[in-house]
C-alpha positions, 0 to 999 in steps of 0.5 A, a space after each residue: 102503832 102496829 100492835 101484835 098481840 101474841 098468844 097460843 089458841 084458846 086463849 082470849 085472843 078473839 075477845 081482846 081482837 073485839 076490844 080492840 075493834 071497838 076502838 074509833 082509832 083501831 084497824 084489826 087483822 085476824 091470824 093473818 099467817 094462819 094460811 102460810 102455817 098450814 100450807 108449809 106445815 102440812 097440819 090438818 085443821 078444821 076447815 083447812 081447804 077454806 083457811 088455805 083459799 082465803 089467805 096468802 102462803 108466803 111468809 115474806 108476802 104476809 111480813 110486808 103487809 103487816 108492816 105496811 101502813 095502818 089501814 084506813 088511816 087509823 091510828 093503831 093497827 091490832 094484829 091478832 097473832 098466834 105464835 104457833 102460826 110462826 114456823 121455825 122457817 118463817 123470819 122474825 125480823 119483821 116484829 122489829 117494827 112492831 109493838 109486841 105484847 104476849 097474852 099468856 093463859 094458865 096451861 090447864 085451862 087452855 087445854 081444857 078448852 082445846 080438847 073440847 075442839 079437836 081430838 088430838 093434841 101436841 105441845 107444839 099445838 098450844 103455842 108455848 114453845 113458840 111464845 118463849 121463842 118469840 119473846 127472847 127474840 123480841 128481847 134480843 132486839 132490846 124490846 121489853 115486851 109486855 106480858 098480859 095474863 087472860 086470868 087477870 083480864 077476866 078478873 078485872 077487864 077495865 083496870 087491865 086494859 087501862 093497864 095495858 093502854 098506859 104501857 102502850 102510850 095510848 088513851 083507854 076507851 071504854 067502848 073496848 069492854 063491850 061489843 055487839 054480839 055476832 061475828 065481825 067483817 074482820 073475822 077469819 073464815 075459820 070463825 065458823 068453827 072456832 069462834 061460837 062462844 065470842 059470837 054469843 058474848 057482849 063483852 069479856 066473861 065472868 072471873 075465871 074459876 078454879 083451873 081445871 083438872 086435865 085428862 091424864 093424856 094431857 099431863 106431860 104436856 101440861 107439865 112442859 106448858 107450865 114451866 113456861 108458863 111460869 117464866 112468864 107469870 113473874 113478867 107480866 103486867 099488874 095494876 
């Protein structure tokens, strides 16, 4: 099984990668399109040069890789995919060969987390628009993608991960609930900037508190992102 987990940034995506990476039957890969996104968009991110030098730049080569054999002869290949990395000119044909899951998060939480790491922020940076586009593409293929809310996972990790595994037709492994603190070998080079919190963790964090208030400069972005989030909310997996 090639499992593509689609999310925007600042959305429990690395913790989910670590959870699946703790399974004995699963290989993981961290944001394989990141280098292509930076190269073809011209966007400047922290550690830009390091990311560009560590990953391939051509989407055709990447799609061939992620649709190839599961590494090491394992059963599952968990692929952490950030939706905004899929630029409009990148083909989505390859997603027909994956099990596609969409991880959503309340937009105010995303914005509050993101603004601590970057000084500027646009709606396109959050991945909601791209997430909806990719989801609709999967549905047009005849797929029924799974939708997960990160707040639900944090509220009850065992129940939500068990429900996800059941939907995927794989056995739940309790090892998914905890991991050793520190980096993983599979981390992208950008982990030095972005992964400090997950590197300090040994499992999923506490249940989410109240939804934060975002700065006035982000209110319009929040409104637009919430419209998309609300469309996903009615589709999300429960327990």
